[in-house]
C-alpha positions in Angstrom: 25.4 22.0 -102.6 28.2 24.4 -101.6 28.1 23.1 -98.0 28.5 19.5 -99.3 31.4 20.4 -101.6 33.1 22.2 -98.8 32.7 19.2 -96.6 34.2 17.0 -99.3 37.2 19.3 -99.7 37.7 19.2 -95.9 37.6 15.4 -96.1 39.9 15.1 -99.0 42.5 17.7 -98.1 45.4 17.3 -95.8 44.8 19.0 -92.5 46.1 22.6 -93.0 46.6 23.2 -89.3 49.3 20.5 -89.2 47.4 18.2 -86.9 47.1 14.5 -87.8 43.9 12.9 -88.8 42.3 10.6 -86.2 43.2 7.0 -86.9 40.4 4.6 -87.6 39.1 2.6 -84.7 38.8 -1.2 -84.8 35.3 -2.6 -85.0 34.3 -4.7 -82.0 31.2 -6.4 -80.7 30.3 -3.0 -79.3 30.4 -1.2 -82.6 26.8 -0.4 -83.7 25.6 1.2 -86.9 24.6 4.8 -86.5 21.3 4.4 -88.3 20.3 0.8 -87.6 21.7 0.5 -84.1 22.8 -3.1 -84.9 26.2 -4.7 -84.4 28.1 -3.9 -87.6 30.2 -7.1 -87.4 27.1 -9.2 -87.7 26.5 -8.1 -91.3 28.6 -8.7 -94.4 29.9 -6.1 -96.8 31.8 -2.9 -96.5 31.4 -0.6 -93.5 32.2 3.1 -92.8 33.2 5.1 -89.8 33.3 8.9 -89.3 35.5 10.6 -86.7 33.9 13.7 -85.3 35.5 16.7 -83.5 34.8 16.5 -79.8 34.3 12.7 -79.7 37.8 11.3 -79.8 38.1 7.5 -80.0 34.3 7.3 -80.5 33.6 7.3 -84.2 30.2 6.8 -85.7 30.0 3.3 -87.4 27.9 2.6 -90.5 26.6 -0.8 -91.7 27.1 0.2 -95.3 29.2 2.6 -97.3 26.0 4.1 -98.7 24.9 4.9 -95.1 28.2 6.6 -94.6 27.6 8.8 -97.6 24.1 9.5 -96.5 25.3 10.8 -93.1 27.8 13.1 -94.8 25.0 14.6 -96.9 22.8 15.3 -93.9 22.5 19.0 -93.1 21.7 18.4 -89.4 25.2 17.5 -88.2 26.2 18.8 -84.8 29.9 18.0 -85.0 32.7 18.7 -87.5 33.8 15.7 -89.5 37.5 15.1 -89.0 38.0 11.9 -91.0 35.9 9.4 -92.9 37.0 5.8 -93.4 35.5 2.9 -95.4 36.3 -0.8 -95.4 39.0 -1.9 -97.9 37.2 -5.0 -99.2 40.4 -6.0 -101.1 42.0 -6.7 -97.8 38.8 -8.3 -96.2 39.0 -12.0 -95.3 35.6 -12.4 -97.1 32.4 -10.6 -97.9 30.8 -12.0 -94.7 33.9 -10.9 -92.7 34.7 -7.4 -93.9 37.6 -7.0 -91.4 37.8 -5.0 -88.2 40.9 -3.0 -89.1 41.2 -2.8 -92.9 40.2 0.9 -93.2 41.0 3.3 -96.0 40.4 7.1 -96.1 37.3 7.7 -98.2 39.1 10.0 -100.6 41.8 7.4 -101.1 39.3 4.6 -101.9 37.8 3.6 -105.2 34.3 2.3 -105.4 32.4 -0.3 -107.4 28.8 0.8 -108.1 26.0 -1.2 -109.7 27.3 -4.6 -108.8 25.2 -7.6 -107.6 26.6 -7.3 -104.1 24.2 -6.7 -101.2 25.5 -4.8 -98.2 25.0 -5.1 -94.5 21.3 -4.4 -94.6 20.7 -6.7 -97.6 20.4 -3.7 -100.0 22.5 -3.0 -103.1 25.8 -1.6 -102.0 28.6 0.7 -103.0 31.8 -1.4 -102.5 35.0 0.3 -101.3 38.5 -0.8 -102.1 42.0 0.6 -101.4 43.5 -1.0 -104.5 42.0 -0.1 -107.9 43.1 -3.4 -109.4 41.2 -5.4 -106.7 38.1 -3.2 -107.4 38.4 -4.0 -111.1 38.7 -7.7 -110.3 35.6 -7.5 -108.2 33.7 -5.7 -110.9 34.6 -8.4 -113.5 33.0 -11.0 -111.2 30.1 -9.0 -109.8 29.4 -6.4 -112.4 29.3 -2.7 -111.8 31.7 0.1 -112.6 34.8 1.3 -110.7 34.7 5.0 -109.9 36.7 7.4 -107.6 34.9 9.3 -104.9 34.8 12.4 -107.1 32.7 10.6 -109.7 30.6 8.9 -107.0 29.7 12.3 -105.6 29.2 14.0 -109.0 25.6 12.8 -109.4 24.8 14.0 -105.9 25.5 17.5 -106.9 23.5 17.5 -110.2 19.8 17.0 -110.5 18.8 13.7 -112.1 16.9 14.2 -115.5 13.6 13.1 -114.1 13.9 15.2 -110.9 15.0 18.5 -112.4 11.9 20.2 -111.0 12.7 19.2 -107.4 13.4 22.0 -105.1 16.6 22.2 -103.1 19.8 20.2 -103.4 18.6 17.4 -101.0 15.2 16.7 -102.5 16.2 13.9 -104.8 19.3 12.6 -102.9 17.8 9.2 -102.0 16.6 8.5 -105.5 20.0 9.4 -107.0 21.9 7.3 -104.4 19.6 4.3 -105.2 20.3 4.8 -108.9 24.0 4.6 -108.3 23.7 1.2 -106.8 21.5 -0.3 -109.5 22.9 -2.9 -111.9 23.4 -1.6 -115.4 20.5 -2.7 -117.5 18.6 -3.8 -114.4 
């Protein structure tokens, strides 16, 4: 858990060495999801991208925000994460066209969890917004709750009640992430 919290602080803080964060890269027909290896523009809903040290101009793209969070949680990373961006769905032309350039830093975004929206892989999705009022409008129509990244990550660092006996911080990560995307009462 300490490793994940340190990673979050690095993502959220300004670069102390004075260097600028890498800018987000526009999605193109050549942008493929890290996990699914499918073109991310062919799928609706919010996306993510992670800039890694040593790979300038070649971020990892993700078909869903939840996939982006899953990658950040993986202990087997070979490169230092420099910046993480998610789609600003408040600036997206539509759900099916999430936009190629409307990125927001993950720690500046707010998220709608538990809505009826299905992401790029037709699974419940965590929906990212740069504007909290647009996130609230989305939640009124699609259900769910608007939360900042800090609240979104909070359950990831605490054992769920039914998995308290699990060993290790990562043992119940998938179950807790799925619980975050479930509709309230459903």
